[in-house]
C-alpha positions as CSV (number, residue, x, y, z in Angstrom):
1,X,0.2,0.1,0.1
2,X,2.1,3.7,-0.6
3,X,1.3,6.4,1.1
4,X,-0.5,9.7,-0.8
5,X,0.8,13.2,1.3
6,X,-2.9,13.3,1.4
7,X,-3.1,10.0,3.5
8,X,0.0,11.6,5.7
9,X,-1.7,13.8,5.6
10,X,-5.0,13.0,7.1
11,X,-3.0,10.5,9.8
12,X,-1.4,13.8,10.7
13,X,-5.2,15.8,11.5
14,X,-6.2,12.6,13.2
15,X,-3.2,12.2,15.7
16,X,-3.6,16.6,16.3
17,X,-7.4,15.5,16.6
18,X,-6.9,13.7,19.5
19,X,-4.2,15.4,20.7
20,X,-6.3,18.6,21.3
21,X,-9.4,17.0,23.3
22,X,-12.9,18.8,23.3
23,X,-12.2,22.3,23.2
24,X,-14.5,22.5,19.4
25,X,-17.4,20.2,21.2
26,X,-16.9,22.4,23.8
27,X,-17.5,25.3,21.6
28,X,-20.1,24.6,20.3
29,X,-22.2,23.6,23.0
30,X,-21.9,26.8,24.8
31,X,-23.1,29.2,21.3
32,X,-25.6,26.0,20.9
33,X,-27.3,26.9,24.4
34,X,-26.7,30.7,24.5
35,X,-28.2,30.6,20.9
36,X,-31.2,28.6,22.6
37,X,-31.7,30.3,26.1
38,X,-32.1,33.2,23.7
39,X,-34.2,31.8,21.6
40,X,-36.5,30.8,24.5
41,X,-36.6,34.0,26.4
42,X,-38.0,36.1,23.4
43,X,-40.5,33.3,22.8
44,X,-41.7,33.6,26.5
45,X,-40.9,37.2,27.4
46,X,-42.7,37.6,24.3
47,X,-46.6,37.4,25.5
48,X,-45.9,40.0,28.0
49,X,-45.9,42.6,25.9
50,X,-48.4,45.2,25.7
51,X,-50.6,46.6,23.2
52,X,-51.2,50.4,23.2
53,X,-53.8,50.4,22.1
């Protein structure tokens, strides 16, 4: 089996991802939590708006 430069690069990327840990996953989880909280707050609080007729 021949090793191409692309295969070597992808193997190095896998090793680097394993060493990095869960940093990217935690960032995604935090962003989803903040956006979800903001949307939930907007959805719940929009019913309390006073209508000036």
